[in-house]
C-alpha positions as CSV (number, residue, x, y, z in Angstrom):
1,M,-99.2,63.6,-61.8
2,K,-97.0,64.5,-64.8
3,S,-96.5,68.0,-63.5
4,E,-95.4,66.6,-60.1
5,E,-92.9,64.3,-61.8
6,F,-91.6,67.2,-63.9
7,A,-91.2,69.4,-60.8
8,T,-89.3,66.6,-59.0
9,A,-87.0,66.1,-61.9
10,K,-86.3,69.8,-62.2
11,M,-85.4,70.1,-58.5
12,A,-83.1,67.1,-58.8
13,T,-81.3,68.7,-61.6
14,I,-80.9,71.9,-59.6
15,D,-79.6,70.0,-56.5
16,N,-77.0,68.3,-58.7
17,N,-75.7,71.7,-59.8
18,K,-75.7,73.7,-56.6
19,E,-72.5,75.5,-57.2
20,L,-73.2,76.1,-60.9
21,L,-76.8,77.3,-60.7
22,T,-78.0,80.2,-58.5
23,Q,-81.7,81.0,-58.2
24,R,-82.6,84.5,-59.2
25,G,-86.1,85.9,-58.6
26,R,-87.5,87.2,-61.8
27,K,-90.8,87.4,-63.7
28,G,-91.6,83.9,-64.9
29,G,-89.1,82.2,-62.6
30,G,-86.0,80.5,-63.9
31,Y,-82.4,80.0,-63.1
32,R,-79.3,81.8,-64.3
33,I,-75.6,81.3,-63.7
34,E,-74.9,84.6,-62.0
35,W,-71.1,84.7,-62.1
36,L,-71.3,83.6,-65.8
37,D,-73.6,86.5,-66.6
38,A,-71.2,88.8,-64.8
39,M,-68.3,87.4,-66.8
40,R,-70.2,88.0,-70.0
41,G,-70.7,91.6,-68.9
42,F,-67.0,92.0,-68.3
43,T,-66.2,90.5,-71.6
44,M,-68.6,92.9,-73.4
45,L,-66.9,95.8,-71.7
46,L,-63.6,94.5,-73.1
47,V,-65.1,94.2,-76.6
48,V,-66.4,97.8,-76.5
49,A,-63.0,99.0,-75.1
50,Y,-61.2,97.2,-77.9
51,H,-63.4,98.8,-80.6
52,V,-63.1,102.3,-78.9
53,A,-59.3,102.0,-79.3
54,Q,-59.5,100.6,-82.8
55,F,-62.3,102.8,-84.3
56,G,-62.5,105.7,-81.9
57,F,-58.8,106.3,-81.3
58,G,-57.6,105.0,-84.6
59,E,-55.1,102.6,-83.0
60,N,-54.0,99.2,-84.3
61,E,-52.2,96.3,-82.9
62,K,-48.8,97.7,-83.9
63,T,-49.3,101.1,-82.2
64,S,-51.5,100.1,-79.2
65,A,-50.1,98.6,-76.0
66,A,-53.5,97.1,-75.1
67,L,-55.1,95.8,-78.3
68,P,-52.7,92.9,-78.9
69,F,-53.3,91.7,-75.3
70,L,-57.1,92.1,-75.4
71,V,-57.5,90.3,-78.7
72,L,-56.0,87.1,-77.1
73,F,-59.0,86.3,-75.0
74,R,-62.0,88.7,-75.4
75,M,-63.7,86.8,-78.3
76,P,-62.6,83.3,-77.1
77,L,-64.4,84.1,-73.9
78,F,-67.6,85.0,-75.7
79,F,-67.6,81.8,-77.7
80,F,-66.6,79.8,-74.6
81,V,-69.7,81.1,-72.8
82,S,-71.9,80.4,-75.9
83,G,-70.7,76.8,-76.0
84,F,-71.1,76.5,-72.3
85,L,-74.7,77.6,-72.4
86,A,-75.5,75.5,-75.6
87,Y,-75.2,72.3,-73.6
88,K,-78.7,71.2,-72.4
89,T,-78.6,68.4,-69.8
90,N,-81.9,66.7,-70.5
91,F,-82.5,67.8,-74.1
92,V,-83.3,65.0,-76.6
93,W,-81.3,65.8,-79.7
94,N,-83.7,64.3,-82.3
95,L,-84.8,66.1,-85.5
96,R,-88.2,66.9,-84.0
97,N,-86.7,68.9,-81.0
98,T,-83.8,70.4,-82.9
99,L,-85.6,72.0,-85.9
100,P,-87.4,74.6,-83.7
101,L,-84.1,75.5,-82.2
102,V,-82.6,76.1,-85.7
103,G,-85.6,78.3,-86.6
104,K,-85.1,80.4,-83.5
105,K,-81.4,80.8,-84.0
106,L,-81.9,81.8,-87.7
107,H,-84.1,84.6,-86.5
108,V,-81.9,85.8,-83.5
109,Q,-78.6,85.6,-85.3
110,I,-79.4,86.9,-88.8
111,I,-82.2,89.5,-88.7
112,P,-80.8,91.8,-86.0
113,A,-77.3,91.8,-87.5
114,V,-78.6,92.6,-91.0
115,I,-80.8,95.4,-89.7
116,F,-78.0,97.0,-87.6
117,L,-75.4,96.5,-90.4
118,C,-77.7,98.5,-92.8
119,I,-78.1,101.2,-90.2
120,F,-74.3,101.3,-89.7
121,I,-73.7,101.6,-93.4
122,I,-76.2,104.5,-93.7
123,F,-74.9,106.5,-90.8
124,K,-71.3,105.6,-90.3
125,T,-69.8,105.1,-93.7
126,N,-68.9,107.6,-96.4
127,S,-69.7,105.3,-99.3
128,T,-73.1,104.7,-101.0
129,F,-75.3,102.2,-99.3
130,W,-74.8,99.6,-102.0
131,D,-71.0,100.0,-102.1
132,G,-70.9,99.8,-98.3
133,L,-73.0,96.7,-98.2
134,M,-70.9,94.9,-100.9
135,N,-67.7,95.9,-99.1
136,A,-69.1,94.5,-95.8
137,L,-70.2,91.2,-97.5
138,K,-66.8,90.7,-99.0
139,S,-65.1,91.1,-95.7
140,P,-65.0,88.2,-93.2
141,T,-65.7,90.7,-90.4
142,K,-68.8,92.3,-92.0
143,S,-67.9,95.8,-90.7
144,G,-67.8,94.3,-87.2
145,Y,-71.2,92.4,-87.5
146,W,-69.6,89.0,-88.1
147,F,-70.1,87.7,-84.6
148,T,-73.8,86.7,-84.8
149,W,-73.4,85.1,-88.2
150,V,-70.4,83.1,-87.1
151,L,-72.1,82.1,-83.9
152,L,-75.0,80.8,-86.0
153,Q,-72.6,78.6,-87.9
154,M,-71.2,77.2,-84.7
155,F,-74.7,76.4,-83.4
156,L,-75.6,74.6,-86.6
157,I,-72.4,72.5,-86.5
158,Y,-73.1,71.8,-82.9
159,Y,-76.7,70.7,-83.6
160,V,-75.6,68.4,-86.4
161,I,-73.0,66.7,-84.2
162,S,-75.5,66.4,-81.3
163,I,-78.0,64.7,-83.6
164,I,-75.4,62.3,-84.8
165,E,-74.4,61.6,-81.2
166,Y,-78.1,61.0,-80.2
167,Y,-78.7,58.4,-83.0
168,L,-75.4,56.7,-82.5
169,K,-76.3,56.2,-78.8
170,K,-79.6,54.8,-79.9
171,I,-77.9,52.3,-82.2
172,I,-75.4,51.3,-79.5
173,E,-78.0,51.0,-76.8
174,K,-80.1,48.7,-79.0
175,A,-77.0,46.6,-79.8
176,A,-76.1,46.5,-76.1
177,R,-79.2,44.5,-75.3
178,K,-77.7,41.6,-77.1
179,N,-74.1,42.3,-76.2
180,S,-73.6,43.7,-72.6
181,Q,-70.0,44.7,-73.4
182,L,-71.3,47.5,-75.7
183,S,-72.9,49.3,-72.8
184,A,-69.5,50.7,-71.7
185,L,-69.0,52.0,-75.2
186,S,-72.3,54.0,-75.0
187,S,-71.2,55.7,-71.7
188,Q,-67.8,56.8,-73.2
189,L,-69.2,57.8,-76.6
190,S,-69.9,61.5,-75.6
191,L,-66.4,62.1,-74.1
192,V,-64.6,60.5,-77.1
193,L,-66.8,62.2,-79.7
194,W,-66.7,65.8,-78.3
195,V,-63.0,65.7,-77.4
196,S,-62.2,64.4,-80.9
197,V,-64.3,67.2,-82.5
198,W,-62.5,69.7,-80.3
199,L,-59.1,68.5,-81.3
200,L,-60.1,68.6,-85.0
201,S,-61.3,72.2,-84.6
202,I,-57.8,73.1,-83.1
203,A,-56.2,71.3,-86.1
204,A,-58.4,73.3,-88.5
205,Y,-57.5,76.5,-86.8
206,E,-53.8,75.8,-87.1
207,T,-54.1,75.3,-90.8
208,L,-54.9,79.0,-91.1
209,Y,-51.4,79.8,-90.1
210,L,-49.7,77.5,-92.5
211,P,-50.4,79.4,-95.8
212,K,-47.6,77.5,-97.7
213,V,-49.3,74.2,-97.0
214,F,-53.0,75.1,-96.7
215,K,-54.5,77.7,-99.1
216,Y,-58.1,76.7,-99.0
217,H,-59.1,79.6,-96.7
218,Q,-57.9,82.2,-99.3
219,E,-60.9,81.4,-101.5
220,P,-63.5,84.3,-101.6
221,I,-66.2,82.0,-100.2
222,Y,-64.5,81.9,-96.8
223,A,-64.6,85.7,-96.6
224,Y,-68.2,86.0,-97.9
225,T,-69.5,83.4,-95.4
226,S,-67.1,84.5,-92.6
227,F,-66.4,80.8,-92.2
228,V,-62.7,81.6,-91.7
229,Q,-63.8,83.2,-88.4
230,T,-65.7,80.1,-87.5
231,I,-62.6,78.1,-88.0
232,K,-60.7,80.4,-85.8
233,F,-63.1,80.3,-82.8
234,M,-65.0,77.0,-83.0
235,Q,-62.5,75.4,-80.7
236,F,-63.5,77.8,-77.8
237,F,-67.2,77.1,-78.4
238,L,-66.5,73.4,-78.1
239,L,-64.3,73.9,-75.1
240,G,-67.1,75.7,-73.2
241,N,-69.5,72.9,-74.1
242,I,-67.1,70.2,-72.9
243,V,-66.5,72.1,-69.7
244,H,-70.2,72.3,-69.0
245,R,-70.7,68.6,-69.8
246,Y,-68.0,67.6,-67.3
247,W,-68.4,70.4,-64.8
248,D,-67.9,68.3,-61.7
249,R,-64.6,67.1,-62.9
250,V,-63.6,70.5,-64.2
251,Q,-64.3,72.1,-60.8
252,K,-62.0,69.6,-59.1
253,L,-59.3,70.6,-61.6
254,F,-59.9,74.3,-61.0
255,D,-59.7,73.8,-57.2
256,S,-56.5,71.8,-57.3
257,V,-53.5,73.6,-55.8
258,W,-51.3,73.3,-58.9
259,F,-53.7,74.1,-61.8
260,F,-54.1,77.9,-61.5
261,P,-50.3,78.5,-60.9
262,L,-49.5,76.3,-63.9
263,V,-52.0,78.2,-66.2
264,A,-50.8,81.6,-65.0
265,T,-47.1,80.6,-65.6
266,L,-48.0,79.5,-69.1
267,A,-49.8,82.7,-69.7
268,V,-46.8,84.8,-68.6
269,I,-44.3,82.8,-70.6
270,C,-46.4,82.8,-73.8
271,C,-47.3,86.5,-73.6
272,A,-43.6,87.2,-73.1
273,D,-42.8,85.3,-76.2
274,I,-45.5,87.0,-78.2
275,F,-44.7,90.5,-77.2
276,R,-41.0,90.4,-76.3
277,W,-39.0,87.2,-77.1
278,H,-40.2,86.1,-80.5
279,T,-38.4,82.8,-80.1
280,M,-40.8,80.7,-82.2
281,K,-40.2,80.7,-85.9
282,F,-42.1,79.7,-89.1
283,A,-44.8,77.0,-88.4
284,W,-44.4,77.2,-84.7
285,T,-45.0,81.0,-84.4
286,N,-48.7,80.5,-83.5
287,L,-48.1,78.0,-80.7
288,P,-47.4,80.5,-77.9
289,R,-50.4,82.6,-79.1
290,T,-52.7,79.6,-79.0
291,V,-51.6,78.6,-75.5
292,A,-51.9,82.2,-74.3
293,M,-55.5,82.3,-75.5
294,Y,-56.4,79.2,-73.6
295,A,-54.5,80.2,-70.5
296,L,-55.9,83.7,-70.2
297,L,-59.4,82.4,-70.9
298,L,-59.2,79.8,-68.2
299,M,-57.8,82.4,-65.7
300,V,-60.7,84.7,-66.3
301,V,-63.2,81.8,-65.9
302,M,-61.5,80.6,-62.7
303,F,-61.4,84.1,-61.3
304,F,-65.1,84.7,-61.8
305,R,-66.1,81.3,-60.4
306,H,-63.8,81.7,-57.4
307,C,-65.1,85.2,-56.6
308,Q,-68.7,84.5,-57.6
309,S,-69.9,86.0,-54.3
310,W,-68.8,89.4,-55.6
311,F,-71.0,89.2,-58.6
312,R,-74.3,88.2,-57.1
313,Q,-77.5,90.0,-57.9
314,E,-77.7,91.5,-54.3
315,R,-74.4,93.4,-54.8
316,P,-74.3,96.6,-56.9
317,L,-71.3,95.4,-58.9
318,G,-72.9,92.0,-59.6
319,K,-76.2,93.6,-60.5
320,V,-74.7,96.0,-63.1
321,M,-72.4,93.4,-64.6
322,Q,-75.2,90.8,-64.8
323,Y,-77.5,93.3,-66.5
324,A,-74.9,94.0,-69.1
325,G,-74.2,90.2,-69.4
326,V,-77.8,89.4,-70.3
327,R,-78.0,92.2,-72.9
328,T,-74.7,91.3,-74.7
329,L,-76.4,91.0,-78.1
330,D,-78.1,94.4,-77.7
331,I,-74.8,96.0,-76.7
332,Y,-72.9,94.3,-79.5
333,L,-75.3,95.4,-82.2
334,L,-75.7,99.0,-80.9
335,H,-72.2,100.0,-79.8
336,F,-70.7,100.3,-83.3
337,L,-73.2,103.2,-83.9
338,L,-72.1,105.0,-80.7
339,I,-68.3,104.9,-80.7
340,P,-67.1,108.5,-80.8
341,S,-64.3,109.6,-83.2
342,L,-61.4,110.7,-81.0
343,P,-58.3,110.4,-83.2
344,F,-56.4,113.0,-81.1
345,V,-56.5,110.5,-78.2
346,G,-54.8,107.9,-80.4
347,K,-52.1,110.3,-81.4
348,W,-51.5,111.2,-77.7
349,L,-51.3,107.6,-76.8
350,N,-48.8,106.9,-79.6
351,L,-46.6,109.7,-78.2
352,N,-46.6,107.8,-74.9
353,H,-46.3,104.4,-76.4
354,P,-46.0,101.8,-75.0
355,N,-48.0,102.3,-71.8
356,F,-50.5,99.5,-71.2
357,L,-52.3,101.0,-68.2
358,L,-52.8,104.4,-69.9
359,D,-54.1,102.6,-73.0
360,I,-56.5,100.5,-71.1
361,F,-57.6,103.3,-68.9
362,C,-58.5,105.6,-71.8
363,S,-60.3,102.8,-73.7
364,I,-62.4,101.7,-70.8
365,T,-63.1,105.3,-69.7
366,V,-64.8,105.9,-73.1
367,A,-66.2,102.4,-73.3
368,I,-68.3,102.7,-70.1
369,P,-70.5,105.6,-71.2
370,V,-70.8,103.9,-74.7
371,L,-72.0,100.7,-73.0
372,A,-74.4,102.7,-70.7
373,F,-76.0,104.4,-73.7
374,C,-76.3,101.0,-75.4
375,L,-78.2,99.7,-72.4
376,L,-80.4,102.8,-72.3
377,I,-81.3,102.5,-76.0
378,S,-81.9,98.8,-75.5
379,Q,-84.3,99.4,-72.7
380,I,-86.2,102.0,-74.7
381,L,-86.5,99.6,-77.6
382,H,-87.6,96.8,-75.3
383,T,-90.5,99.1,-74.2
384,S,-92.3,97.6,-77.2
385,K,-92.2,93.8,-76.8
386,P,-92.8,93.1,-80.5
387,L,-90.0,95.5,-81.5
388,G,-87.6,94.1,-78.9
389,K,-88.3,90.6,-80.0
390,F,-87.9,91.5,-83.7
391,L,-84.6,93.5,-83.2
392,F,-83.0,91.3,-80.5
393,G,-84.8,88.0,-80.7
394,K,-86.2,88.3,-77.2
């Protein structure tokens, strides 16, 4: 009887999210958001292309025409998707249910990154292992392997707030039995709480760009823990989570005739100010950059949602992008080891600077085989299920 009730509840949840969830046949069953997986694959390609230009070509944001643009939305997109997927509709956020999640995340986010960081130091640096390890630990970016550690911090913060929300609701619901007016407060608690936390994360991010007023992030502990990166990107994790919570309302906003033109206009104006006009001064300098990050992120999300039929499993493009999308951790950990050193390409691009299309073309042309080799090595490692689970947490 219980199994029948569970199956009925599961089907009801699926019916309520028809546009969001697409059934995909796979071993063990399950449901995935196909266009979201494809978008993750696209974002991973941008990450690899960025690092090809940075480490392979020897470019930086001053010499490259593409890097300053890519950096605006590639990592925000990743954290947006992580926050989107972190929301669990029917999950009970008590300590008993949450602690196993914490244990799982500690394994997935720490062990693989430490292993591949050590491999990177051994094969890709000229220093001794100990010196390379200490230099990585002192840096907030951990030789590129900061992402998993920062994502773990975001998950832990999210879990703590979710537990607080759960017990607050329990208290309010108990009090509402005596006072019916409190029932409305319980229904609005989630919206108020998560929007407030999101706004606080934006405020914390902005303090990083006011060094004359806020100097706390200059302390070494913020570099050692990479928490400065958490402060930068936590807002996008929370945005993704809020979007998933209120997906029905967000879809109506996405489908309105005015929203996409407004977002695109903001993106163009803010990018023009960042790269050309430079009208904002002092404390306001980061405003157009922040708006551009949000605008470009939303444009990519709306594009993949609108064109989701292109990225279905039945289509070759969708199949390839989804495959990369579900192996993003594998690609992220492996690609630093496979980026070729091609400084002559960077010198040639600098002679033809600025040329955005040429810069992007060269970066992606090299990034595609790097990504393909990452997937090949990942598949080989996954041949052993224990090894695949140990290295990639799957």
